C-alpha positions as CSV (number, residue, x, y, z in Angstrom):
1,X,-7.9,18.2,-28.2
2,X,-4.3,16.9,-29.1
3,X,-3.4,13.3,-29.7
4,X,-1.5,13.2,-26.4
5,X,-4.5,14.2,-24.4
6,X,-6.7,11.7,-26.2
7,X,-4.1,9.0,-25.6
8,X,-4.0,9.8,-21.8
9,X,-7.8,9.7,-21.5
10,X,-8.0,6.4,-23.4
11,X,-5.3,4.7,-21.4
12,X,-6.8,5.7,-18.1
13,X,-10.2,4.7,-19.2
14,X,-8.9,1.2,-20.0
15,X,-7.0,1.0,-16.7
16,X,-10.2,1.9,-14.8
17,X,-12.2,-0.7,-16.7
18,X,-9.4,-3.2,-16.0
19,X,-9.7,-2.7,-12.2
20,X,-13.5,-2.5,-12.2
21,X,-13.7,-5.9,-14.0
22,X,-11.3,-7.4,-11.4
23,X,-13.3,-5.9,-8.5
24,X,-16.7,-7.2,-9.8
25,X,-15.7,-10.6,-11.1
26,X,-12.3,-11.8,-10.1
27,X,-11.3,-10.6,-6.6
28,X,-13.0,-13.4,-4.7
29,X,-11.8,-16.2,-6.9
30,X,-8.8,-18.4,-5.9
31,X,-7.0,-18.6,-9.3
32,X,-4.7,-15.8,-8.1
33,X,-1.9,-16.7,-10.6
34,X,-4.2,-16.1,-13.5
35,X,-5.2,-12.8,-11.8
36,X,-1.6,-11.7,-11.9
37,X,-1.3,-12.5,-15.6
38,X,-4.6,-10.6,-16.0
39,X,-3.2,-7.4,-14.4
40,X,0.1,-7.5,-16.3
41,X,-1.4,-8.2,-19.7
42,X,-4.2,-5.8,-19.1
43,X,-1.7,-3.0,-18.3
44,X,0.2,-3.8,-21.6
45,X,-3.1,-3.8,-23.6
46,X,-4.2,-0.5,-22.0
47,X,-0.9,1.2,-23.1
48,X,-0.8,-0.3,-26.6
49,X,-4.4,-0.5,-27.8
50,X,-5.0,3.3,-28.2
51,X,-2.2,3.2,-30.9
52,X,-4.3,0.9,-33.2
53,X,-7.0,2.5,-35.3
54,X,-9.2,1.4,-38.2
55,X,-10.0,3.9,-41.0
56,X,-13.5,3.9,-42.4
57,X,-13.9,5.6,-45.8
58,X,-17.1,7.5,-46.7
59,X,-17.7,8.8,-50.2
60,X,-19.0,12.4,-50.3
61,X,-19.8,14.9,-53.0
62,X,-17.4,17.7,-53.7
63,X,-18.5,21.0,-52.3
64,X,-17.2,24.2,-54.0
65,X,-15.3,26.5,-51.7
66,X,-14.1,30.1,-51.8
67,X,-10.3,30.6,-51.8
68,X,-10.2,33.5,-49.3
69,X,-6.4,33.8,-49.7
70,X,-7.0,35.4,-53.1
71,X,-8.9,38.3,-51.5
72,X,-6.8,38.9,-48.5
73,X,-4.0,41.3,-48.5
74,X,-1.2,42.2,-46.1
75,X,0.3,45.7,-46.1
76,X,3.8,45.7,-47.3
77,X,6.3,45.2,-44.5
78,X,3.6,44.8,-41.9
79,X,3.3,41.3,-40.3
80,X,1.4,40.2,-37.1
81,X,3.7,39.9,-34.1
82,X,3.4,36.5,-32.3
83,X,5.5,35.4,-29.3
84,X,5.9,32.0,-27.7
85,X,3.0,32.4,-25.2
86,X,0.6,33.5,-27.9
87,X,1.2,30.3,-29.8
88,X,0.4,28.2,-26.7
89,X,-3.2,27.4,-25.9
90,X,-4.6,26.3,-22.5
91,X,-4.4,22.6,-23.4
92,X,-0.7,22.8,-24.4
93,X,0.1,24.7,-21.1
94,X,-1.7,22.0,-19.2
95,X,0.3,19.3,-21.0
96,X,3.5,21.1,-20.2
97,X,2.6,21.3,-16.5
98,X,1.5,17.6,-16.5
99,X,4.9,16.6,-18.0
100,X,6.7,18.6,-15.3
101,X,4.8,16.9,-12.5
102,X,5.5,13.5,-14.1
103,X,9.2,14.3,-14.4
104,X,9.4,15.3,-10.7
105,X,7.4,12.2,-9.5
106,X,9.5,9.8,-11.6
107,X,12.7,11.5,-10.4
108,X,11.5,11.0,-6.8
109,X,10.7,7.3,-7.5
110,X,14.1,6.7,-9.0
111,X,15.7,8.3,-6.0
112,X,13.7,6.1,-3.6
113,X,14.7,3.0,-5.5
114,X,18.3,4.0,-5.5
115,X,18.3,4.8,-1.7
116,X,16.6,1.5,-1.0
117,X,19.2,-0.5,-3.0
118,X,22.0,1.3,-1.3
119,X,20.5,0.7,2.1
120,X,20.1,-3.0,1.4
121,X,23.7,-3.3,0.1
122,X,24.8,-1.7,3.5
123,X,23.1,-4.4,5.6
124,X,25.1,-7.4,6.9
125,X,24.7,-10.7,5.0
126,X,23.5,-13.9,6.6
127,X,26.3,-16.5,7.1
128,X,24.1,-19.1,5.2
129,X,23.1,-17.1,2.1
130,X,24.6,-13.9,0.6
131,X,21.2,-12.7,-0.6
132,X,19.7,-13.0,2.9
133,X,20.3,-9.8,4.8
134,X,19.9,-8.9,8.5
135,X,18.1,-5.6,9.3
136,X,18.3,-4.7,13.0
137,X,16.1,-1.5,12.5
138,X,12.9,-3.4,11.6
139,X,10.7,-6.0,13.4
140,X,9.4,-7.8,10.3
141,X,10.7,-9.6,7.3
142,X,10.5,-8.3,3.7
143,X,12.0,-8.8,0.3
144,X,13.1,-6.7,-2.7
145,X,14.3,-8.0,-6.1
146,X,16.8,-10.8,-5.2
147,X,17.3,-9.9,-1.5
148,X,15.5,-11.4,1.6
149,X,15.7,-9.2,4.7
150,X,15.2,-10.6,8.2
151,X,15.0,-8.7,11.5
152,X,16.8,-9.7,14.6
153,X,14.0,-11.0,16.9
154,X,12.9,-14.2,18.6
155,X,9.8,-14.6,16.4
156,X,11.8,-14.8,13.2
157,X,14.1,-17.4,14.7
158,X,11.1,-19.5,15.9
159,X,9.4,-19.3,12.4
160,X,12.5,-19.0,10.2
161,X,11.4,-21.8,7.8
162,X,8.0,-20.3,7.0
163,X,9.3,-16.7,6.7
164,X,12.3,-17.6,4.5
165,X,10.0,-19.8,2.3
166,X,7.5,-17.0,2.1
167,X,10.0,-14.3,1.0
168,X,11.8,-16.8,-1.3
169,X,8.6,-17.2,-3.3
170,X,8.4,-13.4,-3.7
171,X,12.0,-13.4,-5.0
172,X,11.6,-16.4,-7.2
173,X,8.5,-15.2,-9.0
174,X,9.9,-11.7,-9.4
175,X,7.0,-9.9,-7.6
176,X,9.1,-6.8,-7.4
177,X,8.4,-6.3,-11.1
178,X,4.7,-6.0,-10.5
179,X,5.3,-3.5,-7.6
180,X,7.6,-1.3,-9.8
181,X,5.2,-1.4,-12.7
182,X,2.2,-0.2,-10.7
183,X,4.4,2.5,-9.0
184,X,5.5,3.8,-12.4
185,X,1.9,3.9,-13.6
186,X,0.9,5.8,-10.5
187,X,3.6,8.4,-11.1
188,X,2.8,8.8,-14.8
189,X,-1.0,8.9,-14.4
190,X,-1.0,10.6,-11.0
191,X,-4.4,12.2,-11.7
192,X,-6.2,8.8,-11.8
193,X,-7.3,7.7,-8.2
194,X,-8.2,4.2,-9.6
195,X,-4.5,3.3,-9.7
196,X,-4.3,3.6,-5.9
197,X,-7.0,0.9,-5.6
198,X,-5.3,-1.1,-8.4
199,X,-2.0,-1.0,-6.5
200,X,-3.6,-2.3,-3.3
201,X,-5.3,-5.1,-5.4
202,X,-2.1,-6.1,-7.1
203,X,-0.1,-6.2,-3.9
204,X,-2.8,-8.2,-2.1
205,X,-3.0,-10.6,-5.0
206,X,0.8,-11.2,-4.8
207,X,0.4,-12.1,-1.1
208,X,-2.5,-14.5,-2.1
209,X,-0.1,-16.2,-4.5
210,X,2.6,-16.7,-1.8
211,X,0.0,-17.8,0.7
212,X,-1.2,-20.5,-1.7
213,X,2.3,-21.8,-2.3
214,X,3.1,-21.8,1.5
215,X,-0.1,-23.7,2.3
216,X,1.2,-26.6,0.1
217,X,4.4,-26.9,2.1
218,X,3.5,-26.0,5.7
219,X,0.5,-26.5,8.0
220,X,-2.1,-23.9,7.2
221,X,-2.9,-23.3,10.9
222,X,0.7,-22.8,11.9
223,X,1.1,-20.4,9.0
224,X,-1.9,-18.4,10.0
225,X,-0.6,-18.2,13.6
226,X,2.7,-16.9,12.3
227,X,0.9,-14.2,10.3
228,X,-1.1,-13.2,13.4
229,X,2.1,-13.0,15.5
230,X,3.7,-10.6,13.0
231,X,0.5,-8.6,12.8
232,X,1.1,-7.6,16.5
233,X,4.6,-6.2,15.9
234,X,4.0,-4.9,12.4
235,X,5.8,-1.7,11.4
236,X,5.7,0.5,8.4
237,X,7.9,-1.2,5.7
238,X,9.4,0.4,2.6
239,X,6.8,1.2,0.0
240,X,8.6,-0.7,-2.8
241,X,9.1,-4.1,-1.0
242,X,7.1,-7.2,-0.4
243,X,6.4,-7.4,3.4
244,X,5.7,-10.6,5.3
245,X,3.2,-8.8,7.6
246,X,1.3,-7.3,4.7
247,X,-2.0,-5.5,5.7
248,X,-5.4,-7.0,5.1
249,X,-4.6,-10.0,7.3
250,X,-8.4,-10.8,7.5
251,X,-8.6,-11.1,3.7
252,X,-5.5,-13.3,3.5
253,X,-6.8,-15.7,6.2
254,X,-10.2,-15.8,4.5
255,X,-8.6,-16.6,1.1
256,X,-6.5,-19.4,2.7
257,X,-9.7,-21.0,4.0
258,X,-11.7,-20.4,0.9
259,X,-12.6,-23.4,-1.2
260,X,-10.8,-23.6,-4.5
261,X,-12.8,-22.0,-7.3
262,X,-14.1,-24.2,-10.1
263,X,-12.1,-24.2,-13.4
264,X,-15.2,-23.1,-15.3
265,X,-15.1,-19.8,-13.5
266,X,-12.0,-19.0,-15.5
267,X,-14.3,-18.4,-18.4
268,X,-14.9,-15.0,-16.8
269,X,-11.7,-13.8,-18.4
270,X,-13.4,-14.3,-21.8
271,X,-15.7,-11.4,-20.9
272,X,-12.8,-9.0,-21.4
273,X,-12.9,-9.7,-25.2
274,X,-16.3,-8.0,-25.9
275,X,-15.2,-5.1,-23.6
276,X,-12.1,-4.5,-25.6
277,X,-14.1,-4.9,-28.8
278,X,-16.6,-2.3,-27.6
279,X,-13.8,0.1,-26.8
280,X,-12.2,-0.4,-30.2
281,X,-15.5,0.1,-32.1
282,X,-16.3,3.2,-30.0
283,X,-13.0,5.1,-29.9
284,X,-10.6,3.6,-32.4
285,X,-12.5,3.9,-35.7
286,X,-11.7,7.0,-37.8
287,X,-14.1,8.2,-40.5
288,X,-12.3,9.3,-43.6
289,X,-14.2,11.3,-46.2
290,X,-13.2,11.1,-49.9
291,X,-14.5,12.9,-53.0
292,X,-13.5,10.4,-55.7
293,X,-17.1,9.9,-56.9
294,X,-17.6,13.7,-57.2
295,X,-14.4,14.0,-59.2
296,X,-15.5,11.2,-61.5
297,X,-19.0,12.8,-62.0
298,X,-17.4,16.1,-62.9
299,X,-15.0,14.4,-65.3
300,X,-18.0,12.7,-67.0
301,X,-19.8,16.0,-67.3
302,X,-16.8,17.6,-69.0
303,X,-16.5,14.8,-71.5
304,X,-20.2,15.0,-72.3
305,X,-20.0,18.7,-73.0
306,X,-17.0,18.2,-75.2
307,X,-18.8,15.6,-77.2
308,X,-21.7,17.9,-77.8
309,X,-19.2,20.6,-79.0
310,X,-17.6,18.0,-81.3
311,X,-20.9,17.1,-82.8
312,X,-21.6,20.8,-83.6
313,X,-18.2,21.6,-85.1
314,X,-16.3,18.7,-86.7
315,X,-13.1,20.7,-87.0
316,X,-13.0,21.8,-83.5
317,X,-14.0,18.2,-82.5
318,X,-11.0,16.7,-84.2
319,X,-8.7,19.2,-82.4
320,X,-10.4,18.4,-79.1
321,X,-10.1,14.7,-79.8
322,X,-6.4,15.1,-80.4
323,X,-6.1,17.1,-77.2
324,X,-8.0,14.4,-75.3
325,X,-5.8,11.7,-76.7
326,X,-2.7,13.6,-75.5
327,X,-4.3,14.1,-72.1
328,X,-5.2,10.4,-71.9
329,X,-1.7,9.4,-72.9
330,X,-0.3,11.7,-70.2
331,X,-2.7,10.1,-67.7
332,X,-1.6,6.6,-68.8
333,X,2.0,7.7,-68.2
334,X,1.1,9.0,-64.8
335,X,-0.7,5.8,-64.0
336,X,2.3,3.7,-65.1
337,X,4.6,5.8,-62.9
338,X,2.1,5.3,-60.0
339,X,2.2,1.6,-60.6
340,X,6.0,1.6,-60.6
341,X,6.0,3.5,-57.3
342,X,3.5,1.1,-55.9
343,X,5.7,-1.9,-56.9
344,X,8.7,-0.2,-55.3
345,X,6.7,0.4,-52.1
346,X,5.6,-3.3,-52.2
347,X,9.2,-4.4,-52.5
348,X,10.2,-2.2,-49.6
349,X,7.3,-3.7,-47.6
350,X,8.5,-7.2,-48.4
351,X,12.0,-6.3,-47.3
352,X,10.6,-4.9,-44.0
353,X,8.6,-8.1,-43.5
354,X,11.7,-10.2,-44.0
355,X,13.7,-8.0,-41.6
356,X,10.9,-8.3,-39.0
357,X,10.9,-12.1,-39.5
358,X,14.6,-12.2,-38.9
359,X,14.3,-10.0,-35.8
360,X,11.5,-12.3,-34.5
361,X,13.7,-15.3,-34.9
362,X,16.5,-13.7,-33.1
363,X,14.2,-12.6,-30.3
364,X,12.8,-16.1,-30.0
365,X,16.4,-17.5,-29.8
366,X,17.3,-15.0,-27.1
367,X,14.2,-15.8,-25.1
368,X,15.0,-19.5,-25.3
369,X,18.5,-18.9,-24.0
370,X,17.2,-16.7,-21.3
371,X,14.7,-19.4,-20.3
372,X,17.5,-21.9,-20.0
373,X,19.6,-19.6,-17.9
374,X,16.7,-18.8,-15.6
375,X,16.0,-22.6,-15.2
376,X,19.6,-23.2,-14.2
377,X,19.5,-20.3,-11.7
378,X,16.3,-21.7,-10.2
379,X,17.8,-25.2,-9.8
380,X,20.9,-23.7,-8.2
381,X,18.7,-21.7,-5.9
382,X,16.7,-24.8,-4.9
383,X,20.0,-26.7,-4.2
384,X,21.2,-23.8,-1.9
385,X,17.8,-23.7,-0.1
386,X,17.9,-27.5,0.4
387,X,21.5,-27.3,1.8
388,X,20.5,-24.5,4.0
389,X,17.5,-26.5,5.4
390,X,19.8,-29.5,6.1
391,X,22.2,-27.3,7.9
392,X,19.4,-25.8,10.0
393,X,18.1,-29.3,10.8
394,X,21.5,-30.4,11.9
395,X,21.9,-27.4,14.1
396,X,18.5,-28.1,15.6
397,X,19.5,-31.7,16.4
398,X,22.7,-30.4,18.1
399,X,20.6,-27.9,20.1
400,X,18.3,-30.7,21.2
401,X,21.2,-32.9,22.2
402,X,22.7,-30.0,24.2
403,X,19.3,-29.4,25.8
404,X,19.1,-33.0,26.8
405,X,22.5,-33.0,28.3
406,X,21.7,-29.8,30.3
407,X,18.5,-31.4,31.6
408,X,20.4,-34.5,32.7
409,X,23.1,-32.4,34.4
410,X,20.3,-30.4,36.2
411,X,18.7,-33.6,37.4
412,X,22.0,-34.9,38.7
413,X,22.7,-31.6,40.5
414,X,19.2,-31.7,42.0
415,X,19.6,-35.2,43.3
416,X,23.0,-34.4,44.8
417,X,21.5,-31.3,46.4
418,X,18.6,-33.3,47.9
419,X,21.1,-35.9,49.2
420,X,23.2,-33.2,50.9
421,X,20.0,-31.6,52.4
422,X,18.9,-35.0,53.8
423,X,22.4,-35.5,55.4
424,X,22.3,-32.0,56.8
425,X,18.8,-32.7,58.3
426,X,20.1,-35.9,59.8
427,X,23.0,-34.2,61.4
428,X,20.7,-31.4,62.8
429,X,18.4,-34.1,64.2
430,X,21.3,-35.9,65.9
431,X,22.6,-32.7,67.4
432,X,19.1,-31.9,68.7
433,X,18.9,-35.3,70.4
434,X,22.4,-34.8,71.9
435,X,21.4,-31.4,73.2
436,X,18.2,-32.7,74.7
437,X,20.1,-35.6,76.4
438,X,22.7,-33.1,77.8
439,X,19.9,-30.9,79.0
440,X,18.2,-33.8,80.7
441,X,21.5,-34.8,82.4
442,X,22.0,-31.2,83.5
443,X,18.5,-31.1,85.1
444,X,19.2,-34.3,87.0
């Protein structure tokens, strides 16, 4: 089995364990932000951990072997003919087919993202915010990356504060990153059905996060009623967006009404450490056999035999001793060269460490600058939302004032109409009396 196949199996095993641990221990807890970190860090560990191995050296005795190449012969000018397909085995063909499928799926995903972005750019912008778009072809609100998309219906107008706040949290916390990561994993590891369940869990957890944030700013009952209203008109949204009317409404309502989990339950995350350790000890330790002891034993036997020969014949012993000294001197030279090479390698390693340290410092500096910029963008976004809310409140006040004026005008028109009707009735009554008096006179 090739290293690529082993890597794919290990990564998918870790991803499956990641979801199984969440399903058994974390899915009913209310620390949903920690669950998001758990998913993202777990995915990174699953992709990186298979690269780390530990080599365990085992000393073995040397075994004599037969050099069969000395006894094989090839007729002159005759060589076996091999083509490309003969060199490929079944596993290599499977890997090629797997790579083709991954390429097609990733190409389709990139096309879907491109089409979605182009579609969002074609939508008209809200007069209050350039990142808020109006989509007349849908009945529910959703968000993607920096955009908030609102439909044109009465329910959105009636609950605009809650809906905009809901989608703004998706945008602010960059939930699109989570959605894109799990979609990429689904396309790369398309043969793993556990990733479908993990995608549903990640998307639902993102909605839990937003629901918790909204419940701090708005009335929980009003928010639940808004979710139920949009559940009735729910349509099929884009697969890569965060939808306001996300499925699993029952689970979201139950989580909103669930009592906050104790802090001590966060110790469940510690259980992942022995799981990773067990995986490392089971799959990441390589056994390396060496025959150093056998070589040393053979060398000692040769020296012993030579000493016996030296004791038998002194002349031959002196010559052998001279030869041994020369060999020992050559070995010392080789050892000195090896030590020099080792020193050179150590110097190179030190240089690499210094370069890595400089790169880490540069990365830390870039990250600090990025954090400052993101903080400024967040403050600007908050100011824009506050101004937008104030403008909405002023418009509501104007609408209420106009409604009051209309009611007063209607009351005035009603009173005037009633007065006219009363006068009309009086005139009709007077005419009736006059007609009756005339009729009486005529009869007389």
